[in-house]
Backbone bond lengths (Angstrom), bond angles and torsions (degrees), N, CA, C in turn:
res aa  C-N    CA-C-N  psi(-1)  N-CA   C-N-CA  omega(-1)  CA-C   N-CA-C  phi
1 M - - - 1.443 - - 1.535 108.43 -
2 T 1.317 116.29 133.11 1.457 120.26 -177.58 1.523 110.73 -95.35
3 S 1.309 114.56 153.82 1.457 121.29 178.47 1.527 109.56 -77.31
4 P 1.328 118.15 143.60 1.470 119.49 178.29 1.528 112.95 -68.77
5 L 1.342 117.44 -13.55 1.457 119.35 -179.38 1.524 113.03 -95.83
6 R 1.329 118.73 6.99 1.465 120.22 178.03 1.520 112.07 -72.30
7 S 1.309 117.11 -35.01 1.467 121.23 177.94 1.517 108.38 -160.21
8 G 1.306 114.76 165.97 1.453 119.99 175.91 1.510 113.58 100.27
9 P 1.334 115.53 -171.11 1.460 120.87 -173.89 1.528 113.48 -65.30
10 A 1.322 118.97 -32.44 1.464 120.32 -179.66 1.528 110.71 -65.18
11 R 1.320 116.34 -42.35 1.466 120.47 178.25 1.523 110.41 -66.14
12 D 1.316 116.94 -44.02 1.462 121.14 180.00 1.528 111.44 -62.05
13 A 1.324 116.98 -43.22 1.460 121.05 -179.62 1.527 110.90 -66.81
14 A 1.329 116.81 -42.82 1.466 120.37 178.45 1.524 110.79 -62.58
15 L 1.313 116.93 -42.67 1.464 120.50 177.81 1.515 111.17 -63.64
16 H 1.313 117.27 -40.36 1.459 121.75 178.97 1.528 110.58 -61.01
17 V 1.321 116.43 -45.92 1.465 121.01 179.63 1.523 110.26 -63.55
18 L 1.324 117.58 -45.15 1.462 120.58 -178.74 1.521 112.16 -64.70
19 I 1.309 117.62 -41.99 1.466 120.68 179.51 1.528 110.28 -67.12
20 T 1.325 117.20 -42.85 1.460 120.78 178.73 1.523 110.77 -61.53
21 F 1.320 116.84 -45.42 1.458 121.43 178.56 1.529 110.44 -64.53
22 G 1.314 116.60 -40.22 1.464 120.90 178.43 1.517 112.50 -61.56
23 V 1.319 117.09 -42.93 1.468 120.82 177.31 1.526 109.97 -62.11
24 G 1.313 117.39 -42.69 1.465 121.01 177.92 1.523 112.01 -61.85
25 I 1.322 117.21 -41.96 1.469 121.11 179.30 1.524 110.68 -65.84
26 V 1.337 117.72 -42.06 1.466 120.80 178.24 1.528 110.04 -60.98
27 L 1.330 117.35 -43.35 1.462 120.43 178.22 1.528 111.27 -64.23
28 L 1.318 117.69 -36.42 1.453 121.48 177.46 1.527 110.80 -66.53
29 I 1.317 117.39 -42.46 1.469 121.11 178.32 1.523 110.48 -63.31
30 V 1.336 116.67 -41.58 1.464 119.67 177.08 1.532 110.01 -63.31
31 A 1.327 116.97 -40.68 1.470 120.55 179.59 1.527 111.18 -62.69
32 L 1.312 116.77 -37.69 1.463 119.88 -179.59 1.526 112.10 -70.84
33 N 1.323 118.18 -21.48 1.461 121.87 -177.41 1.522 113.52 -104.21
34 T 1.315 117.84 12.34 1.461 121.30 177.60 1.521 109.17 -120.66
35 S 1.319 115.80 176.85 1.462 118.65 -178.71 1.518 110.66 -135.82
36 D 1.318 115.09 162.43 1.461 125.81 174.06 1.525 113.61 56.74
37 G 1.337 117.06 -130.16 1.463 122.46 -173.53 1.513 113.33 -63.53
38 V 1.319 116.37 -35.94 1.470 120.07 179.00 1.518 109.73 -66.30
39 H 1.326 115.91 -38.13 1.466 121.20 178.49 1.530 110.05 -58.96
40 D 1.327 116.26 -47.90 1.468 120.64 -179.92 1.518 111.61 -62.82
41 A 1.335 116.50 -39.13 1.460 119.95 179.90 1.526 111.15 -63.45
42 F 1.319 117.31 -41.67 1.462 119.62 -179.91 1.524 112.34 -75.21
43 I 1.335 117.14 -28.39 1.476 119.77 174.04 1.524 109.48 -62.73
44 V 1.324 117.10 -39.25 1.463 121.59 178.82 1.532 110.86 -76.03
45 A 1.324 117.39 -33.02 1.465 121.26 -176.33 1.529 112.54 -65.31
46 G 1.333 117.66 -31.33 1.467 120.79 179.57 1.523 112.96 -59.27
47 P 1.342 117.96 -57.88 1.462 118.94 178.66 1.524 113.40 -63.34
48 V 1.331 116.83 -31.61 1.464 119.65 178.03 1.530 110.03 -64.99
49 A 1.320 117.01 -43.17 1.470 120.63 178.77 1.523 111.45 -63.37
50 I 1.331 115.84 -43.50 1.469 119.52 178.20 1.528 110.07 -65.03
51 G 1.331 117.20 -39.38 1.466 121.00 177.95 1.524 112.01 -63.36
52 L 1.321 116.72 -40.96 1.469 119.75 176.84 1.522 110.96 -64.78
53 G 1.326 116.51 -37.87 1.462 120.07 175.40 1.519 111.72 -63.67
54 T 1.328 115.94 -35.81 1.467 121.00 177.51 1.524 110.69 -65.40
55 V 1.320 115.92 -46.08 1.467 120.06 -179.78 1.527 110.57 -63.31
56 S 1.322 117.24 -41.40 1.466 118.80 179.60 1.529 111.18 -67.62
57 A 1.338 118.03 -33.46 1.472 120.24 175.28 1.523 110.71 -66.93
58 M 1.338 116.94 -35.64 1.465 119.91 177.38 1.531 110.97 -67.85
59 I 1.315 116.20 -37.28 1.468 119.73 176.14 1.518 110.00 -64.64
60 R 1.338 116.44 -42.92 1.465 119.71 177.33 1.530 111.05 -63.10
61 T 1.346 116.84 -34.16 1.459 120.41 176.29 1.524 110.54 -61.52
62 A 1.322 116.34 -46.04 1.464 120.25 -179.49 1.526 111.18 -64.71
63 L 1.315 116.96 -41.51 1.470 119.73 179.41 1.528 111.48 -66.46
64 A 1.343 116.62 -40.59 1.464 119.86 178.07 1.527 110.88 -68.26
65 W 1.338 116.93 -34.34 1.467 120.29 178.06 1.524 110.68 -65.16
66 R 1.344 115.70 -41.71 1.472 118.99 177.43 1.520 111.94 -62.34
67 A 1.347 115.85 -38.29 1.464 120.28 179.77 1.530 111.60 -83.77
68 N 1.352 116.54 -8.37 1.464 123.01 -179.10 1.530 111.54 57.73
69 V 1.350 115.11 44.77 1.467 120.43 -179.38 1.526 109.29 -134.10
70 G 1.296 118.14 104.04 1.452 123.03 171.06 1.517 116.23 60.93
71 W 1.306 117.72 31.91 1.460 119.07 -178.07 1.517 112.21 -70.04
72 Q 1.334 117.58 -25.49 1.458 120.57 -179.18 1.533 111.28 -63.91
73 V 1.322 116.54 -36.87 1.465 120.77 178.97 1.524 109.87 -65.25
74 W 1.323 116.01 -42.90 1.456 119.70 179.30 1.518 111.43 -67.89
75 Q 1.329 116.91 -33.77 1.460 119.46 177.00 1.528 110.21 -65.90
76 G 1.320 116.84 -40.02 1.454 120.56 176.25 1.528 111.52 -62.64
77 A 1.332 116.63 -41.92 1.466 120.69 177.16 1.525 110.40 -63.26
78 S 1.327 116.75 -39.58 1.463 120.77 179.15 1.523 111.33 -62.95
79 W 1.318 116.79 -44.89 1.464 120.29 -179.71 1.529 111.08 -66.18
80 F 1.329 117.11 -40.00 1.463 119.76 178.34 1.524 110.65 -62.97
81 L 1.329 116.74 -45.46 1.458 120.36 179.71 1.532 111.53 -67.47
82 M 1.328 117.18 -33.35 1.463 119.91 176.94 1.528 110.55 -63.90
83 A 1.329 117.02 -45.16 1.465 120.83 177.69 1.526 110.43 -62.94
84 L 1.313 117.14 -40.10 1.461 121.33 177.84 1.526 111.10 -64.32
85 T 1.314 117.35 -40.32 1.466 121.59 178.47 1.527 110.78 -62.19
86 V 1.315 117.02 -47.72 1.473 120.64 -179.15 1.526 110.32 -62.69
87 T 1.318 116.74 -44.05 1.460 120.57 178.54 1.519 111.11 -61.91
88 W 1.318 116.55 -43.63 1.460 121.69 -178.21 1.534 110.75 -66.36
89 V 1.318 117.43 -39.92 1.467 120.68 178.75 1.521 110.31 -62.93
90 F 1.335 117.22 -46.07 1.457 119.94 -179.62 1.522 112.01 -68.69
91 G 1.313 117.53 -20.46 1.457 120.60 174.10 1.516 111.76 -82.88
92 A 1.314 117.15 -29.93 1.470 121.21 -176.76 1.522 112.58 -82.16
93 V 1.309 118.03 -31.70 1.461 121.07 -176.51 1.536 112.02 -60.70
94 P 1.341 120.21 -47.15 1.460 118.67 178.20 1.528 113.30 -62.14
95 A 1.317 118.08 -31.38 1.464 121.11 178.34 1.534 110.66 -67.58
96 L 1.315 116.98 -29.45 1.464 120.26 178.87 1.519 112.59 -81.48
97 V 1.322 116.70 -27.85 1.463 120.92 -176.79 1.531 110.69 -72.82
98 T 1.308 116.57 -35.75 1.480 119.25 -176.94 1.493 112.50 -75.30
C-alpha cells in the first residue's frame, strides 16, 4: 500500500505549505537579527510572504477545481495558510508599534 503523500495533489499541497512557512520563518529569523529600518521591513515581509503563499494556494485550488483533481487538499492548504497569515499579521503589528 502506498502513502498518499508519495505523489499527487496532497504531496504538492503539503510541500507548498512547508515551503511557504519556511520562507516566513527565515524572514522572521532575519528580522530578529537586524536593527532599525531593516528590522521593520523584515517584520512586514514575513506576513507578506505567507499571504502570497496563501494567494498562490487559492489559485492552485481554483485550477485543481477546474481540472476536478484534488482541489479539496488545496482548499485545506489555503485555509491553513489563511489562518497562519492572520495570526502572523496580528503578531507582527504590535512589534511595529513599539
